[in-house]
C-alpha positions as a printed Julia matrix, in Angstrom:
320×3 Matrix{Float64}:
 -10.44   1.31  -2.58
  -7.89   3.81  -1.26
 -10.27   6.69  -1.94
 -13.0    4.99   0.08
 -10.72   4.07   2.96
  -9.39   7.61   3.3
 -12.8    9.3    2.87
 -14.33   7.8    6.03
 -11.52   8.92   8.38
 -11.6   12.35   6.73
 -15.34  12.69   7.36
 -14.86  11.49  10.94
 -12.15  14.08  11.5
 -14.64  16.82  10.61
 -17.58  15.36  12.59
 -18.66  18.51  14.47
 -19.49  18.93  18.15
 -22.6   20.79  16.97
 -24.11  17.41  16.0
 -25.17  17.02  19.65
 -27.75  19.76  19.02
 -29.77  17.06  17.25
 -30.06  15.02  20.44
 -31.02  18.13  22.41
 -33.83  18.8   19.93
 -35.05  15.2   19.92
 -34.84  15.09  23.72
 -36.87  18.28  23.94
 -39.53  16.74  21.71
 -39.58  13.66  23.94
 -40.23  15.77  27.04
 -42.87  17.86  25.25
 -44.71  14.7   24.18
 -44.58  13.43  27.75
 -45.95  16.74  29.06
 -48.73  16.71  26.48
 -49.7   13.05  26.33
 -48.27  11.36  29.43
 -45.23   9.25  30.25
 -46.97   6.0   29.27
 -48.01   7.21  25.82
 -46.56   5.48  22.78
 -45.52   8.89  21.43
 -43.32   9.57  24.47
 -41.85   6.07  24.6
 -41.15   6.01  20.87
 -39.5    9.43  20.98
 -37.43   8.35  24.01
 -36.18   5.28  22.16
 -35.31   7.35  19.07
 -33.52  10.01  21.12
 -31.51   7.39  22.99
 -30.43   5.68  19.77
 -29.46   8.94  18.08
 -27.52  10.06  21.16
 -25.61   6.77  21.32
 -24.8    7.03  17.6
 -23.62  10.64  17.81
 -21.68  10.0   21.03
 -20.06   6.92  19.5
 -18.94   8.84  16.44
 -17.57  11.72  18.49
 -15.75   9.3   20.81
 -14.18   7.73  17.72
 -13.12  11.21  16.64
 -11.54  11.83  20.07
  -9.57   8.58  19.81
  -8.53   8.9   16.16
  -8.29  12.66  15.69
  -7.51  14.27  19.07
  -5.96  17.29  17.36
  -9.26  18.0   15.57
 -11.12  17.83  18.9
  -8.57  20.17  20.48
  -9.09  22.55  17.57
 -12.84  22.61  18.25
 -12.21  23.19  21.95
 -10.04  26.2   21.14
 -12.48  27.51  18.52
 -14.09  30.71  19.9
 -17.58  29.71  18.71
 -17.61  25.9   18.93
 -16.3   25.97  22.5
 -19.81  26.86  23.73
 -21.28  23.75  22.08
 -19.35  21.21  24.19
 -21.95  21.33  26.99
 -24.55  20.09  24.49
 -23.13  16.65  25.34
 -24.0   16.84  29.02
 -27.24  18.74  28.37
 -28.33  15.84  26.13
 -27.49  13.41  28.94
 -29.52  15.45  31.45
 -32.48  15.64  29.05
 -32.35  11.87  28.57
 -32.28  11.37  32.34
 -35.35  13.59  32.74
 -37.19  11.71  30.0
 -36.28   8.33  31.54
 -37.34   9.28  35.06
 -40.98   8.06  34.96
 -40.2    4.77  33.21
 -36.65   3.85  34.31
 -36.1    5.72  37.6
 -32.91   3.92  38.7
 -31.27   4.28  35.31
 -32.42   7.9   35.17
 -30.79   8.63  38.54
 -27.45   7.26  37.36
 -27.62   9.04  34.01
 -28.58  12.3   35.77
 -25.6   12.0   38.11
 -23.21  11.49  35.18
 -24.75  14.43  33.33
 -24.62  16.71  36.37
 -20.97  16.01  37.13
 -20.09  16.49  33.47
 -22.14  19.68  33.23
 -20.41  21.16  36.26
 -16.99  20.31  34.88
 -17.76  21.67  31.4
 -19.27  24.86  32.78
 -16.12  25.58  34.77
 -13.91  24.68  31.8
 -15.85  26.8   29.29
 -16.15  29.86  31.54
 -12.48  29.53  32.47
 -11.75  29.49  28.75
 -13.76  32.68  28.29
 -11.92  34.59  31.02
  -8.51  33.0   30.51
  -5.54  34.04  28.43
  -7.32  33.87  25.07
  -8.61  37.03  23.46
 -12.22  36.95  22.25
 -13.63  39.45  19.76
 -17.18  40.79  19.47
 -17.67  38.67  16.37
 -17.11  35.5   18.4
 -20.13  36.17  20.61
 -23.49  34.63  19.7
 -26.58  33.33  21.51
 -24.83  29.94  21.51
 -22.93  31.28  24.52
 -26.15  30.7   26.5
 -25.75  26.93  26.1
 -23.57  26.39  29.2
 -26.0   28.52  31.26
 -29.06  26.68  29.97
 -27.41  23.39  30.84
 -27.14  24.42  34.49
 -30.82  25.23  34.87
 -31.75  21.85  33.35
 -30.1   20.05  36.29
 -32.95  20.82  38.77
 -35.69  19.6   36.41
 -34.92  15.99  37.34
 -32.59  16.7   40.27
 -35.33  18.15  42.49
 -37.48  15.06  41.88
 -34.54  12.77  42.65
 -33.97  14.45  46.02
 -30.79  16.37  45.14
 -32.31  19.64  46.37
 -29.2   21.6   47.38
 -27.3   20.5   44.28
 -30.24  21.58  42.16
 -30.3   25.02  43.79
 -26.55  25.36  43.21
 -26.86  24.7   39.47
 -30.0   26.83  39.19
 -28.2   29.77  40.82
 -25.21  29.39  38.5
 -27.41  29.18  35.43
 -29.43  32.26  36.36
 -26.46  34.52  37.05
 -24.66  33.47  33.86
 -27.88  34.01  31.88
 -28.28  37.56  33.18
 -24.65  38.45  32.49
 -24.59  36.88  29.02
 -27.91  38.44  28.05
 -26.3   41.87  28.32
 -23.19  40.77  26.42
 -25.15  39.1   23.61
 -27.53  42.04  23.1
 -24.6   44.43  23.04
 -23.11  42.33  20.23
 -26.41  42.06  18.33
 -27.21  45.77  18.49
 -23.87  47.55  18.23
 -21.78  45.23  16.05
 -21.94  43.4   12.74
 -24.87  41.0   12.17
 -24.37  37.35  12.99
 -22.87  35.26  10.17
 -25.4   33.25   8.21
 -24.6   29.93   9.9
 -25.1   31.46  13.33
 -28.37  33.26  12.56
 -30.5   30.27  13.72
 -28.89  30.52  17.16
 -31.03  33.62  17.78
 -33.82  31.2   18.73
 -31.72  30.11  21.73
 -32.82  33.37  23.39
 -36.12  31.61  24.19
 -34.58  28.7   26.08
 -33.09  30.16  29.3
 -36.28  31.69  30.77
 -38.43  28.76  29.59
 -36.14  26.13  31.13
 -35.67  28.29  34.22
 -39.46  28.34  34.71
 -39.63  24.54  34.59
 -36.75  24.28  37.07
 -38.31  26.93  39.34
 -41.59  25.04  39.55
 -39.77  21.78  40.32
 -37.75  23.48  43.06
 -40.55  25.48  44.68
 -43.53  23.29  43.78
 -45.59  26.4   43.33
 -47.13  28.98  41.03
 -45.79  32.39  42.07
 -44.91  35.8   40.64
 -41.3   34.96  39.78
 -42.43  31.9   37.87
 -44.87  34.06  35.91
 -42.06  36.46  35.04
 -39.84  33.65  33.74
 -42.59  32.07  31.64
 -43.65  35.37  30.13
 -40.05  36.28  29.34
 -40.02  33.1   27.28
 -43.03  34.4   25.35
 -41.42  37.83  24.93
 -38.26  36.33  23.42
 -40.38  34.02  21.26
 -42.2   37.03  19.82
 -38.9   38.8   19.22
 -37.4   35.77  17.49
 -40.53  35.34  15.36
 -39.81  38.69  13.7
 -36.44  37.3   12.55
 -37.63  33.88  11.36
 -38.54  34.85   7.76
 -34.94  35.95   7.18
 -33.47  32.94   8.97
 -35.55  30.41   7.04
 -34.22  31.73   3.73
 -30.65  30.79   4.67
 -28.94  27.62   3.36
 -29.31  24.63   5.66
 -26.63  23.96   8.28
 -26.54  21.94  11.48
 -27.05  25.2   13.36
 -30.71  25.04  12.28
 -31.16  22.43  15.02
 -30.85  25.39  17.4
 -34.5   26.1   16.52
 -35.75  22.87  18.09
 -34.85  22.8   21.78
 -36.01  26.36  22.61
 -39.43  25.65  21.05
 -39.57  22.43  23.07
 -38.66  24.26  26.28
 -41.42  26.84  25.77
 -43.94  24.11  24.93
 -43.06  22.16  28.1
 -43.13  25.32  30.23
 -46.57  26.22  28.87
 -47.94  22.73  29.55
 -46.45  22.75  33.05
 -48.01  26.14  33.78
 -51.34  24.83  32.51
 -51.05  22.09  35.13
 -49.97  24.18  38.13
 -52.23  27.16  37.36
 -55.16  25.18  35.91
 -54.99  27.3   32.78
 -56.69  25.89  29.65
 -55.18  28.73  27.6
 -51.64  27.68  28.44
 -52.45  24.06  27.62
 -53.68  25.17  24.21
 -50.47  27.18  23.72
 -48.35  24.23  24.83
 -50.11  21.75  22.55
 -49.88  24.15  19.61
 -46.16  24.59  20.22
 -45.76  20.8   20.48
 -47.41  20.46  17.08
 -45.07  23.08  15.61
 -42.12  21.36  17.25
 -43.07  17.95  15.83
 -43.28  19.36  12.3
 -39.99  21.21  12.82
 -38.19  18.07  14.02
 -39.45  16.05  11.05
 -38.26  18.76   8.68
 -34.85  18.95  10.39
 -34.41  15.17  10.31
 -35.26  15.07   6.61
 -32.99  17.98   5.75
 -30.14  16.56   7.83
 -30.51  13.16   6.14
 -30.39  14.83   2.73
 -27.33  16.84   3.73
 -25.54  13.68   4.89
 -26.3   11.89   1.61
 -25.14  14.9   -0.36
 -21.89  15.11   1.6
 -22.69  18.61   2.87
 -21.93  17.74   6.49
 -18.61  16.76   8.11
 -16.66  18.88   5.7
 -13.74  21.18   6.59
 -14.7   24.82   7.05
């Protein structure tokens, strides 16, 4: 009995902030299904329900960790790599708000407001941590550092539709400038320094997300199909092609929660392609978007199955 009673708190103590990447991936799938099949489709509504339940479960467990093991949470906050994953909480909230918007507009507006305030606070806290008194090394840098920037450009996706135009432009501007700065830093690390550790290799796929999400936000803000939007969308395709050359090596690595980093960027590119198909009346981009949605669906199923197996095998929530 004592072994059982002490095992659960121990597992809770090591419940990682990276678990919120699962809700980002599921939320991305929800939005891709809505873009491909409509807000009233059973696929979108079912995925929205699943994403909401998983987010509540993950958030509940992490809240319990905050209450019972605050030192472990503080350790994650001061970890040079895991620090960048804290905004996955507010990004998940913003994605849920965007997914809820067509079916529960009042709830979506409240959820979006909570997510936006939290995203702003976390962005300031994370960036302040980067430029504060702590010393970061080249080995601490990874594409996961894009996560705070990506979170900012998600704000306008629903914010522009809710009427928060100036706030949406503020977050879009912040996201774009941080993306440009971090892109240089990350490529410097990838080219001139040691390769990423195995567990961080899947985060290379995050390179796709910033331009893809930025395209969606740009269209929502400008309500148009212009040259800058084309540049953003095609940068998403460029990074997707670059990442594709690395996938055979990445897929041979042992499973870790970081593999969920594959899901949201694919979702973002699928949604961006489907949105461009709509605004530019492009059948080719709809075909690309639907193909990516199919790939994303298979990827999410595989990640859910592998995560479930890892939980049963006790491979997750272990000290590192």
